C-alpha positions as CSV (number, residue, x, y, z in Angstrom):
1,X,220.2,-58.5,40.4
2,X,216.5,-57.8,40.0
3,X,213.5,-59.8,41.1
4,X,211.8,-61.1,38.0
5,X,208.4,-59.7,39.2
6,X,209.9,-56.3,39.8
7,X,211.5,-56.2,36.4
8,X,208.3,-57.3,34.6
9,X,206.1,-54.9,36.5
10,X,208.5,-52.0,35.6
11,X,208.8,-52.9,31.9
12,X,205.0,-53.4,31.6
13,X,204.3,-50.1,33.3
14,X,206.5,-48.2,30.8
15,X,203.9,-48.8,28.1
16,X,201.0,-47.6,30.3
17,X,199.5,-44.1,29.7
18,X,198.0,-43.6,33.1
19,X,199.6,-41.6,35.9
20,X,201.6,-44.0,38.1
21,X,204.9,-44.5,39.8
22,X,207.2,-47.2,38.4
23,X,210.0,-48.6,40.5
24,X,213.0,-50.7,39.5
25,X,214.9,-51.6,42.6
26,X,217.5,-54.3,42.8
27,X,217.3,-57.1,45.4
28,X,220.0,-55.5,47.6
29,X,218.3,-52.1,47.4
30,X,221.6,-50.5,46.3
31,X,220.1,-49.3,43.0
32,X,216.7,-47.5,42.5
33,X,215.3,-46.2,39.3
34,X,211.9,-44.5,39.8
35,X,209.7,-42.9,37.1
36,X,206.6,-41.0,38.4
37,X,204.2,-40.2,35.6
38,X,201.9,-37.3,36.5
39,X,199.2,-35.7,34.4
40,X,201.7,-33.1,33.2
41,X,205.2,-34.5,33.3
42,X,207.5,-37.2,34.3
43,X,209.8,-37.2,37.3
44,X,212.7,-39.5,37.4
45,X,215.0,-40.5,40.3
46,X,218.1,-42.6,40.2
47,X,219.7,-43.7,43.5
48,X,222.9,-45.8,43.7
49,X,224.3,-46.8,47.1
50,X,227.6,-48.7,47.2
51,X,228.6,-49.8,50.7
52,X,232.3,-49.8,51.3
53,X,233.0,-51.8,54.5
54,X,236.2,-50.0,55.6
55,X,235.1,-46.5,54.8
56,X,231.3,-46.2,55.1
57,X,229.4,-45.8,51.9
58,X,229.2,-43.9,48.6
59,X,225.8,-42.6,47.6
60,X,224.8,-41.0,44.2
61,X,221.4,-39.6,43.9
62,X,219.8,-37.5,41.1
63,X,216.3,-36.2,40.4
64,X,215.0,-34.9,37.1
65,X,211.7,-33.4,36.2
66,X,211.0,-33.3,32.5
67,X,208.6,-33.6,29.7
68,X,209.4,-37.1,28.4
69,X,207.5,-37.6,25.2
70,X,205.8,-40.8,24.2
71,X,208.5,-41.9,21.6
72,X,211.2,-41.5,24.1
73,X,209.3,-43.5,26.7
74,X,208.5,-46.1,24.0
75,X,212.3,-46.3,23.2
76,X,213.1,-46.9,26.9
77,X,210.4,-49.6,27.1
78,X,211.8,-51.3,24.0
79,X,215.3,-51.2,25.4
80,X,214.2,-52.9,28.6
81,X,212.1,-55.4,26.7
82,X,215.1,-56.3,24.6
83,X,217.2,-57.3,27.6
84,X,217.6,-61.0,27.7
85,X,215.6,-62.8,30.4
86,X,215.8,-66.3,31.7
87,X,212.2,-66.5,32.7
């Protein structure tokens, strides 16, 4: 579950053209999706942490540095904007 302000800030930031870091982190901090827009490229990171009480935890982490173009980023922003919100 995501805090409404965190969700809105992330989705609004997707349409920005300025270099910045966008973070979408759930309230339990078990899921993180980070996009860092630099002057030359985008760096993305996805982290998923699933605590398993009897066995410790499982963690998945990936980083990607790529040239995301404006149409792809716009499509990503549209997909997030299309998600139903109760607020």
